[in-house]
DRENLUM-395211 format. One record per residue: x, y, z of N, C-alpha, C in turn; residue in one letter. Coordinates in pm, whole numbers, padded with zeros to 5 digits, always signed. Atoms other than C-alpha are relative to their C-alpha. Example, Ala and Ser with C-alpha at 12.3 -4.5 7.8 and 13.67 -1.06 7.14 Angstrom:
<atoms>
+00089-00119+00000+01230-00450+00780+00090+00120+00000a-00082-00119-00006+01367-00106+00714-00077+00109+00073s
</atoms>
This chain:
<atoms>
+00082-00118+00000+00000+00000+00000+00087+00126+00000m-00087-00117+00000+00294+00235+00059+00045+00033-00142m-00040-00025+00140+00408+00190-00304-00117+00057-00078r+00119-00053+00067+00052+00251-00421-00018+00147+00035l+00011-00138-00043+00048+00571-00218+00095+00090-00079n-00097-00076+00079+00363+00690-00398-00048+00015-00145e+00048-00005+00138+00212+00603-00737-00119+00095-00013a+00116-00089+00005-00112+00787-00656+00042+00146-00004l-00043-00140-00004+00072+01108-00573+00065+00042-00132s-00057-00031+00132+00249+01086-00913-00110+00018-00105d+00105+00002+00101-00081+01035-01100-00112+00100+00023q+00113-00088-00033-00329+01261-00918+00053+00140+00030i-00048-00137-00017-00277+01636-00944-00070+00073+00116n+00074-00064-00109-00543+01733-00688+00060-00039+00135e-00046+00032-00134-00458+01747-00320-00096-00102+00060k+00084+00102-00064-00584+01440-00137+00066-00042+00131f-00045+00042-00133-00554+01301+00213-00008-00151+00008e-00006+00146-00010-00448+00941+00276+00008-00038+00148v-00005+00055-00135-00516+00751+00598+00045-00145-00011h-00043+00140-00008-00348+00422+00691-00050-00057+00132f+00029+00068-00125-00463+00169+00946+00065-00137-00005s-00066+00129-00009-00268-00134+01061+00033-00026+00146s-00043+00032-00136-00113-00297+01365+00140-00059-00003k-00129+00068-00015+00215-00436+01494+00113+00065-00078g-00118-00051+00069+00530-00405+01285-00034+00085-00122h+00040-00081+00115+00343-00264+00983-00037+00141+00047v+00033-00130-00060+00202+00016+01200+00127+00078+00032y-00128-00064-00033+00554+00091+01323+00073+00048-00126e-00063-00040+00127+00687+00098+00963-00067+00125-00057k+00072-00116+00050+00415+00344+00866+00039+00126+00076l-00040-00115-00081+00506+00574+01156+00140+00049-00038l-00135-00038+00041+00873+00566+01048+00002+00063-00139k+00000-00048+00138+00797+00620+00679-00067+00137-00013k+00076-00125+00009+00549+00906+00736-00009+00068+00137f+00003-00058-00135+00650+01076+01065-00085+00128+00010p+00079-00123-00002+00474+01400+00967-00150-00026-00015e+00140+00036+00023+00145+01214+00906-00059-00083+00115e+00041+00087-00110+00098+01054+01251-00150+00005+00028k+00144-00011-00028-00259+01186+01287-00084-00076-00102e+00073+00076+00103-00354+00991+00971+00041-00147-00002r-00039+00142-00011-00194+00662+01077-00068-00055+00124i+00086+00050-00107-00437+00463+01287+00037-00143+00036h-00026+00137-00045-00356+00160+01496-00133-00066+00029e+00123+00077-00018-00647-00077+01459+00040-00146+00003i-00043+00138-00022-00600-00426+01593-00087-00098-00078l+00076+00091+00085-00739-00621+01300+00046-00143+00022m-00037+00140-00023-00749-00999+01339+00089-00054-00111p-00092+00063+00095-00464-01185+01174+00034-00139+00053t-00039+00133-00048-00346-01548+01188+00118+00010+00097p-00111+00006-00094-00107-01642+01466+00118-00065-00070i-00119+00052+00067+00246-01696+01342+00047-00130+00063d-00060+00125-00042+00398-02040+01360+00146-00002-00042g-00142+00014+00034+00743-02173+01284+00028+00034-00147k-00019-00020+00144+00699-02162+00904-00121+00073-00061f+00117-00073+00048+00426-01900+00847-00113-00010+00100g+00113+00006-00093+00077-01887+00996-00022-00141+00055p+00028+00128-00063-00002-02165+01243-00150-00026-00007s+00141+00032+00017-00333-02323+01141-00059-00046+00132v+00055+00054-00125-00378-02511+01470-00017+00110+00105s+00012-00109-00098-00306-02206+01691-00108+00099-00042k+00101-00095+00048-00522-01984+01474-00141-00055+00020s+00132+00061-00022-00814-02229+01493-00037+00001+00148l+00027-00005-00144-00781-02254+01873-00031+00142+00045m+00020-00139-00035-00774-01875+01885-00141+00050-00031n+00138-00040+00025-01133-01865+01758-00070+00035+00131l+00069-00020-00128-01254-01895+02118+00093+00024+00117l-00094-00011-00112-00940-01896+02333+00108+00104-00028l-00115-00087+00020-00672-01634+02389+00127-00083-00019p-00124+00074+00032-00344-01759+02235+00110+00101-00031i-00118-00082+00032+00004-01600+02222-00027+00151+00013s+00032-00141-00029-00107-01267+02376-00106+00059-00092n+00111-00045+00083-00399-01247+02131-00130-00036+00070n+00131+00038-00054-00751-01225+02274-00071-00091-00100p+00072+00090+00090-01003-01467+02124-00038+00076-00128s+00030-00060+00130-01079-01405+01757-00134+00073+00003l+00131-00064-00011-01441-01321+01842+00016+00140+00059i-00023-00131-00063-01325-01039+02074+00077+00093-00092k-00079-00081+00093-01071-00921+01818-00087+00060-00109q+00086-00047+00110-01333-00894+01542-00094+00109+00049i+00092-00100-00054-01580-00706+01761+00072+00131+00025i-00077-00120-00032-01315-00462+01882+00047+00071-00127s-00053-00054+00125-01166-00415+01536-00109+00071-00081y+00108-00063+00076-01499-00344+01364-00051+00126+00070l+00044-00118-00076-01598-00102+01642+00097+00118-00024r-00100-00105+00021-01270+00093+01606-00001+00051-00143e+00000-00042+00140-01280+00096+01229-00127+00078-00033e+00126-00072+00021-01645+00206+01231+00012+00144+00052r-00022-00135-00055-01548+00503+01455+00083+00084-00098k-00086-00070+00096-01275+00596+01206-00079+00041-00124l+00082-00030+00117-01517+00577+00910-00098+00113+00029y+00098-00103-00036-01777+00788+01091+00067+00136+00019n-00071-00125-00025-01518+01050+01188+00054+00062-00129k-00071-00052+00117-01331+01083+00856-00086+00018-00124e+00088-00012+00118-01616+01044+00603+00078-00018-00130k-00084+00029+00116-01393+00881+00340-00077+00009-00131f+00056-00003+00135-01454+00934-00033+00029-00129-00076d-00045+00123+00067-01269+00618-00140+00078-00082+00101l-00074+00091-00088-01133+00314+00042+00080-00096-00087v-00087+00096+00069-00836+00112-00086+00061-00087+00109i-00058+00086-00103-00733-00191+00116+00056-00127-00060n-00065+00123+00048-00525-00504+00085-00007-00109+00106d+00015+00110-00094-00665-00770+00308-00097+00031+00113g+00091-00040-00106-00896-00575+00539-00143-00016-00048d+00133+00026+00052-01230-00734+00459-00108+00076+00076m+00095-00079-00077-01409-00550+00740-00019+00137-00061g+00006-00129+00066-01329-00231+00555-00093-00005-00121s+00093+00017+00112-01516-00364+00251-00145+00009+00048n+00136+00001-00056-01825-00421+00466-00041+00141+00039i+00031-00135-00045-01809-00075+00623-00019+00095-00118l+00012-00086+00118-01754+00094+00286-00131-00027-00074a+00124+00034+00070-02043-00093+00124-00122+00053+00075k+00113-00047-00080-02277-00008+00413-00015+00152-00004n+00003-00146+00006-02188+00362+00369+00000+00053-00144r-00002-00037+00142-02200+00363-00014+00127+00073-00040n-00130-00055+00035-01830+00447-00034+00066-00096-00099i-00070+00089+00093-01647+00310-00340+00124-00061+00068p-00116+00065-00062-01384+00056-00235+00073-00087-00100s-00087+00082+00084-01092-00114-00405+00071-00099+00091l-00065+00104-00079-00961-00443-00271+00117-00055-00081f-00120+00045+00070-00602-00526-00373+00036-00139+00051v-00030+00138-00041-00519-00898-00372+00070-00076-00112t-00044+00096+00101-00354-01186-00550-00051-00139+00038n+00063+00126-00038-00574-01452-00389-00152+00015+00004q+00145+00006-00011-00939-01543-00424-00037-00148-00007f+00034+00142-00010-01057-01886-00313+00112-00089-00056r-00111+00083+00052-00715-02049-00364-00033-00149+00010p+00022+00145-00002-00715-02420-00443+00069-00059+00123r-00053+00063-00121-00660-02637-00139+00040-00144-00027l-00032+00142+00002-00485-02966-00099-00103-00072+00085y+00099+00076-00077-00709-03242+00039+00024+00010+00150n-00030-00006-00142-00530-03217+00373-00046+00133+00063s+00043-00131-00051-00650-02855+00407-00147+00029-00035r+00138-00023+00045-01009-02904+00287-00090+00053+00111s+00080-00054-00110-01141-02815+00635+00000+00152+00000y-00004-00147+00009-01049-02453+00550-00097+00055-00105l+00086-00043+00110-01294-02443+00257-00113+00094+00045y+00106-00093-00043-01585-02284+00456+00053+00142+00026p-00054-00134-00025-01357-01998+00562+00034+00070-00132s-00028-00061+00131-01251-01942+00197-00127+00057-00062l+00127-00048+00053-01616-01906+00099-00043+00128+00074i+00034-00118-00080-01678-01661+00385+00085+00120-00044f-00092-00108+00039-01372-01454+00290-00036+00051-00140i+00036-00040+00137-01474-01454-00080-00125+00089+00002a+00122-00081-00009-01819-01317+00015+00031+00141+00049k-00036-00133-00052-01652-01030+00203+00080+00079-00106q-00078-00067+00105-01409-00953-00081-00092+00054-00109i+00093-00040+00106-01697-00935-00332-00074+00130+00036i+00067-00124-00040-01841-00645-00129+00074+00125-00048k-00075-00113+00054-01568-00422-00273-00059+00041-00135a+00047-00049+00129-01658-00206-00572+00080-00061-00113t-00090+00062+00097-01356-00336-00765+00102-00085+00074k-00104+00087-00054-01108-00617-00699+00122+00016-00090i-00121-00024+00078-00759-00519-00812+00097-00116+00024l-00093+00112-00010-00536-00817-00884+00139+00049-00035v-00137-00046+00019-00169-00735-00841+00079-00103-00080a-00061+00099+00088-00067-00952-01134-00035+00036-00144d+00029-00019+00142-00070-00968-01513-00129-00075-00036s+00122+00071+00041-00392-01067-01692+00034-00135-00063p-00022+00128+00064-00432-01424-01818+00033+00021-00148p-00061+00125-00046-00259-01605-01980+00134+00018+00070p-00131-00027-00059+00040-01438-01814-00005+00014+00152y+00019-00014-00144-00092-01453-01458+00092-00096+00075t-00092+00084-00079+00170-01578-01211-00072-00068+00116m+00066+00057-00118-00068-01638-00918-00133-00067-00038c+00122+00060+00054-00330-01814-01130-00059-00109+00089e+00047+00108-00087-00351-02111-00889-00081+00055+00117y+00067-00061-00114-00469-01872-00616-00123+00081-00039n+00112-00081+00046-00736-01703-00830-00108-00088-00061l+00113+00080+00045-01065-01887-00864-00126+00083+00016n+00109-00094-00013-01316-01611-00925-00133-00063-00038f+00136+00042+00031-01684-01690-00911-00063+00107-00089i+00064-00089+00097-01926-01526-01156-00022+00140+00057k+00029-00130-00061-02024-01247-00914+00125+00087+00013e-00125-00075-00019-01659-01148-00871+00064+00038-00132a-00072-00021+00127-01538-01171-01232-00025+00138-00061k+00032-00131+00059-01716-00851-01338+00067+00115+00076e-00065-00103-00081-01534-00660-01061+00152-00004-00009k-00144+00023+00001-01183-00790-01133+00071+00086-00105v-00086-00075+00090-00917-00566-01285+00144-00043+00030v-00142+00036-00016-00562-00694-01340+00082+00128-00017y-00071-00128+00002-00334-00402-01256+00151-00013-00011v-00145+00020+00009+00012-00555-01294+00062-00013+00138g-00073+00023-00124+00277-00598-01032+00038+00132+00066h-00044-00118-00076+00346-00344-00758+00145-00024+00040f-00141+00015-00033+00721-00323-00759+00062+00138+00012t-00070-00128-00004+00958-00050-00667+00099+00003-00116n-00088-00014+00117+01194+00083-00929+00147+00004+00039s-00139+00001-00044+01512+00040-00726+00078-00108-00075k-00086+00097+00067+01794-00128-00913+00079-00076+00107s-00078+00083-00092+01966-00413-00735+00132-00031-00067i-00132+00026+00057+02336-00430-00795+00047-00138+00042k-00049+00134-00028+02469-00780-00824+00151+00007+00017k-00144-00002-00026+02807-00818-00668+00059-00137-00027e-00068+00125+00024+03049-01081-00784+00071-00043+00127n-00062+00051-00122+03168-01302-00501+00133-00066-00028k-00126+00066+00037+03474-01422-00687+00117+00092+00022f
</atoms>
């Protein structure tokens, strides 16, 4: 989202105000990157999976539905608190447009307030291995929340050149909202050093 913010300022000539909301290390990065914008950087404790040894821990995250795990209150409490805080922010700021990358609650709030919203992703109902089929109901729930966005921006090339094609299984209701926008990369050159 930070790269998108830079691109927007290059493309839009009018003055606009950008607000960020996040938690943890991303919130801290935002404060460092935009120290003069602290009043527009909001710490909202949105629910996220609990980290395991090699990425998100499915077992800990499932237990966290009802139980506090690893200093995280139960997922139910997290969702209630998060939606309450985000709703306060929406009511206070009266946004004209919402752009988010993973915050499905924001899609719901934007839709309920008739605010156009863009959801940036490279996943929609990803294919599961048989060993993970118990996650299928959650994929359907998440897909229903993503569809509430006005447009779904896929950070990838359009077919047949799509790199994350395995993770994109759009249903009919979503296909009309999908726009392939290419890859969000920075333009920094990486110098390759010879180790010889």
